[in-house]
C-alpha positions in Angstrom: 156.8 117.9 88.6 157.2 118.0 84.8 157.1 121.0 82.6 153.9 121.6 80.6 155.4 120.3 77.3 156.0 117.0 79.1 152.6 116.7 80.7 150.8 114.8 77.9 153.8 112.4 77.3 154.0 111.8 81.1 150.3 111.0 81.2 150.7 108.5 78.3 153.8 106.8 79.9 152.0 106.6 83.3 149.0 105.0 81.6 151.3 102.1 80.5 152.1 101.3 84.1 148.4 101.0 84.9 147.5 99.0 81.8 150.2 96.3 82.2 149.3 96.1 85.9 145.6 95.7 84.9 146.2 92.9 82.5 148.6 91.1 84.9 146.1 91.3 87.8 143.3 89.9 85.7 145.1 86.6 85.5 144.0 85.5 89.0 140.5 86.0 87.7 141.1 84.2 84.4 142.7 81.1 86.1 139.6 80.0 88.1 137.3 81.2 85.3 139.0 79.2 82.5 139.4 76.3 84.8 135.6 76.2 85.1 134.9 77.0 81.4 137.3 74.2 80.2 136.9 71.8 83.1 140.7 72.0 83.8 142.6 70.6 86.8 144.9 72.9 88.8 148.0 72.1 86.9 146.3 72.8 83.5 144.9 76.1 84.8 148.4 77.2 86.0 149.5 77.3 82.4 148.0 80.7 82.2 150.9 82.0 84.3 153.4 79.9 82.3 152.2 81.4 79.0 152.6 84.9 80.4 156.0 84.6 82.0 157.5 82.5 79.2 156.5 85.4 77.0 158.4 87.8 79.2 161.4 85.5 79.2 161.4 85.1 75.4 161.0 88.8 74.7 163.4 90.2 77.4 166.5 90.4 75.1 164.6 91.1 71.8 162.8 94.1 73.5 166.2 95.8 74.2 167.2 95.1 70.6 164.0 96.7 69.3 164.7 99.8 71.3 168.2 100.1 70.1 167.3 99.6 66.4 164.0 101.5 66.1 164.0 103.8 69.1 161.8 103.9 72.2 158.7 105.4 70.8 158.5 102.9 67.9 159.2 100.2 70.5 156.3 101.3 72.7 154.0 101.4 69.7 155.1 97.8 68.7 154.6 96.7 72.3 151.1 98.2 72.3 150.2 96.5 69.0 151.2 93.1 70.5 149.1 93.9 73.6 146.0 94.8 71.5 146.4 91.9 69.2 146.5 89.4 72.0 143.5 91.0 73.6 141.5 90.7 70.4 142.5 87.1 70.1 140.3 86.3 73.1 137.3 86.5 70.8 138.2 83.6 68.5 139.6 81.8 71.5 136.2 82.0 73.3 134.3 81.2 70.1 136.3 78.0 69.4 136.6 77.1 73.1 140.2 76.2 72.6 142.3 76.6 75.7 145.5 76.6 73.7 144.2 79.6 71.8 143.8 81.5 75.1 147.3 80.6 76.1 148.6 81.8 72.7 146.7 85.1 73.2 148.2 85.6 76.7 151.7 84.8 75.3 151.3 87.5 72.7 150.1 90.0 75.3 153.1 89.2 77.5 155.5 89.8 74.6 154.0 93.3 74.2 154.2 94.0 77.9 157.9 93.0 78.0 158.6 95.6 75.4 156.5 98.2 77.2 158.3 97.6 80.5 161.7 97.9 78.9 160.8 101.3 77.6 158.5 102.9 80.2 160.9 103.2 83.1 163.6 105.2 81.3 161.0 107.3 79.6 159.4 108.3 82.9 162.8 109.5 84.1 163.5 111.9 81.1 160.1 113.6 81.0 161.2 116.5 83.1 164.2 117.7 85.1 166.7 115.1 86.4 166.1 116.3 90.0 162.5 115.1 90.0 163.1 111.9 88.0 162.7 109.6 91.0 159.4 111.3 91.9 158.1 110.9 88.4 159.0 107.2 88.4 157.4 106.6 91.7 154.2 108.4 90.6 154.0 106.3 87.5 154.6 103.1 89.5 151.9 104.0 92.0 149.4 103.5 89.1 150.8 100.0 88.7 150.1 99.4 92.3 146.5 100.8 91.9 145.8 98.1 89.3 146.4 95.4 91.9 143.3 96.5 93.6 141.2 97.5 90.6 141.7 94.5 88.3 140.1 91.8 90.5 137.1 94.1 91.0 136.7 94.6 87.3 137.3 90.9 86.5 134.9 89.8 89.3 132.1 92.0 87.9 132.5 91.4 84.1 134.1 87.9 83.8 133.0 85.8 86.8 129.4 84.6 86.4 129.0 83.4 90.0 127.6 80.1 88.7 129.4 76.9 89.6 128.4 73.3 89.1 130.3 70.3 90.4 131.5 67.6 88.0 128.6 65.4 89.0 126.1 68.2 88.2 127.7 68.9 84.9 127.8 65.2 84.0 124.1 64.9 84.8 123.2 67.7 82.3 122.3 67.0 78.7 125.1 67.6 76.2 123.2 70.6 74.9 122.7 72.2 78.3 126.3 71.5 79.4 127.7 73.0 76.2 125.5 76.1 76.5 126.7 76.7 80.0 130.4 76.1 79.2 130.2 78.3 76.1 128.5 81.1 78.1 131.4 80.9 80.6 134.0 81.2 77.8 132.1 84.1 76.1 132.2 86.3 79.2 135.9 87.1 78.6 135.3 88.6 75.2 133.8 92.0 76.1 136.4 93.0 78.7 139.3 92.1 76.5 137.9 93.7 73.4 137.4 96.9 75.4 141.0 96.7 76.6 142.2 96.0 73.1 140.4 99.1 71.7 141.7 101.3 74.5 145.3 100.1 73.9 145.0 100.8 70.1 143.8 104.4 71.0 146.8 104.7 73.3 149.1 103.5 70.5 147.6 106.1 68.2 148.3 108.8 70.7 151.9 107.7 71.0 152.2 107.9 67.2 150.7 111.4 67.2 152.4 113.0 70.3 156.0 114.1 70.0 158.2 112.4 72.6 161.7 113.3 73.5 164.6 111.1 72.3 166.5 109.1 74.9 170.3 109.3 74.2 172.2 106.5 75.8 175.9 106.0 75.9 177.1 102.7 74.5 179.0 100.6 76.9 181.2 97.6 76.5 179.2 94.5 76.2 180.2 91.3 78.0 178.6 87.9 78.3 176.0 86.9 80.8 178.2 84.5 82.6 180.8 87.2 83.0 178.3 89.5 84.7 177.0 86.6 86.9 180.4 86.4 88.6 179.1 89.0 91.0 177.7 86.8 93.8 175.2 89.4 95.0 173.8 89.6 91.5 173.7 85.8 90.9 172.0 85.6 94.3 169.4 88.2 93.3 168.7 86.3 90.1 167.9 83.2 92.2 165.9 85.2 94.8 163.9 87.0 92.2 163.1 83.8 90.4 161.6 82.4 93.6 160.0 85.6 94.7 158.1 86.1 91.4 157.1 82.4 91.5 155.8 83.0 95.1 153.8 86.1 94.1 152.2 84.4 91.1 151.3 81.3 93.2 149.7 83.4 95.9 147.6 85.6 93.6 146.8 83.1 90.9 145.2 80.5 93.2 143.8 83.0 95.7 140.2 82.6 94.5 140.6 78.8 94.3 141.8 78.6 97.9 139.2 81.1 99.2 136.3 79.2 97.6 137.6 75.8 98.9 139.0 76.6 102.3 136.8 79.5 103.4 133.7 78.5 101.4 133.4 81.9 99.7 131.6 82.2 96.4 133.9 83.3 93.5 132.6 86.9 93.3 133.1 87.5 97.0 136.6 85.9 96.7 137.4 88.3 93.9 136.4 91.2 96.2 138.8 89.9 98.9 141.5 89.7 96.2 141.0 93.3 95.1 139.9 95.1 98.2 141.9 92.9 100.6 145.1 91.6 98.9 145.3 94.5 96.4 145.0 97.3 99.0 147.4 95.4 101.3 150.0 95.1 98.6 149.6 98.7 97.5 149.7 100.0 101.1 152.7 97.9 101.9 154.8 99.7 99.4 154.0 103.1 100.9 154.6 101.9 104.4 157.7 100.1 103.2 159.1 103.3 101.9 158.7 104.9 105.3 160.0 101.9 107.3 163.2 101.8 105.1 164.2 105.1 106.6 164.9 103.2 109.9 165.5 99.6 108.8 168.1 98.7 106.1 166.3 97.3 103.0 168.1 93.9 103.3 167.1 93.4 106.9 163.5 94.4 106.2 163.5 92.0 103.3 164.6 89.2 105.6 162.0 90.1 108.3 159.1 90.2 105.8 160.2 86.9 104.2 160.3 85.2 107.6 156.8 86.6 108.4 155.6 85.2 105.1 157.0 81.8 105.9 154.7 81.7 109.0 151.8 83.1 107.1 152.3 80.4 104.5 152.1 77.8 107.2 148.7 79.2 108.2 147.5 79.1 104.6 148.6 75.4 104.3 147.3 74.0 107.6 144.4 76.2 108.8 140.8 76.2 107.6 138.2 78.9 107.2 138.5 82.6 106.6 141.8 82.8 108.4 143.5 81.3 105.4 142.2 84.2 103.2 143.4 86.7 105.8 146.8 85.0 105.7 147.1 85.5 102.0 146.1 89.1 102.3 148.8 89.6 104.9 151.3 87.8 102.6 150.5 90.4 100.0 151.4 93.2 102.4 154.8 91.7 103.2 155.5 90.8 99.6 155.0 94.3 98.4 158.7 95.4 98.9 160.3 92.3 97.7 160.7 92.7 93.9 162.2 96.2 94.0 164.3 95.5 97.0 165.9 92.3 95.5 166.4 94.3 92.2 168.1 97.2 93.9 170.3 94.9 96.0 171.2 92.8 93.0 172.4 95.7 90.8 174.2 97.6 93.5 177.8 98.5 92.6 177.8 96.8 89.2 179.1 100.0 87.5 179.1 99.6 83.6 177.5 96.1 84.0 174.4 97.5 85.6 172.3 97.1 82.5 173.3 93.6 81.9 172.7 92.8 85.6 169.2 94.4 85.4 168.4 92.3 82.3 169.4 89.1 84.1 167.2 89.9 87.0 164.2 90.8 84.7 164.7 87.5 82.9 164.5 85.6 86.2 160.8 86.4 86.5 160.4 83.3 84.5 159.9 81.8 87.9 156.3 82.9 87.5 156.1 80.4 84.6 157.9 77.5 86.4 156.6 77.4 90.0 152.8 77.7 89.6 152.6 74.4 87.7 154.5 72.8 90.6 151.8 74.1 93.0 149.2 72.7 90.6 150.8 69.3 90.6 150.9 69.2 94.4 147.3 70.4 94.6 146.0 67.8 92.1 147.9 64.9 93.6 146.7 65.7 97.1 143.3 67.0 96.1 144.0 70.0 98.3 144.9 73.4 97.0 146.2 74.4 100.4 149.0 71.9 100.3 150.2 73.5 97.1 151.0 76.6 99.1 154.1 74.9 100.4 155.7 76.1 97.1 155.6 79.9 98.1 156.6 78.9 101.6 159.9 77.4 100.2 160.3 80.5 98.0 160.1 82.8 101.0 162.9 80.7 102.7 165.1 81.5 99.7 164.2 85.2 99.8 165.0 85.3 103.5 168.4 83.8 102.8 169.2 86.5 100.2 168.1 89.3 102.6 170.2 87.8 105.4 173.5 87.2 103.6 173.2 86.6 99.8 173.0 90.3 99.0 176.4 91.3 100.5 178.8 93.0 98.2 182.5 93.0 98.9 183.8 96.6 99.2 180.4 98.1 98.6 180.5 101.9 98.0 177.5 102.8 100.1 174.0 101.9 101.3 171.5 100.6 98.8 168.6 102.9 97.8 165.3 101.2 96.9 162.5 102.5 94.6 159.3 100.6 95.5 157.8 100.0 92.1 157.5 97.4 89.4 155.9 94.0 89.9 
């Protein structure tokens, strides 16, 4: 796979895929937990996602500038320092019980992750022979998929207390008893995030000490964003990715909320369903999707999966009981191929504008900041979290359109190849 001199650097780069996946997939645990600790409504709790994905959007272009000016290794170390700093800020955020402090910490973490994601993919491809570059990248990305299953299990064990009181029960408590309970809920996030922060600092130290190869990139002519967006299949991909990421974040972030309300599960059991159910379905879907794409064109498979998720979203909205949880797990399976497939279709045949096109698609993940609050508004106004799932339903309609016709490139040079990795 990689020569011996590249083994340690490859292990370090692969660890980044796992760590940013871990922190992302702890958010669905944080959202119901912070909602309880701060007595938030659904809209307010959705700001966890907004803080994270706004951080990605803000840092998307600066991340590339950091790499150009300082180099990839320095950029990775800077990204890791942002990551660790945000993790450590969970301690004062919990101590002060200031929700805005938690959001600021998550924003800082996301800025670091944006830098790491900008650097990790090209680094994975150069740590060995060009012939095995795709294998290395898929290996690294498989650890990102692993985190989808692992993170909810970790969060469920170390963050969720399993205690839940209704508003009436909380209001009946004395001020002292209520404050002790709410403070204990806020405090439970400190240990996991401090441990993560320490591990990330150690990884940053290793990147400082280990010699990494330089990445030499040819400078290409730069043109404006609007000029690149003239490609209809690219502009369609930006739109589709915006709604896909919004759908994915909506489904996962409110999974526990829906499972506890619709199916009557306790929060720890719901977290297990999220990790062992949704997480494994999502990870398995990527492996199966890789096999199925040998026989079905990626765009057609994207359309089929999106249509299936439209029907599954209807089940999540209108059914009751455990079937709603199973519907969300199945949605995870069919979502698994969407991000990389939209990405590959969007940058197909862009030539020297490929990097700019890729940047635009990455920036479109800001959908993860915009659409969850919309779900929150619907859920709060109807007092029913299930009705909020009409938001991902609409998102899948747009993804289906892109897979059906929006992806088409005039005079395309050949079939699109898809690497199933990333978000």
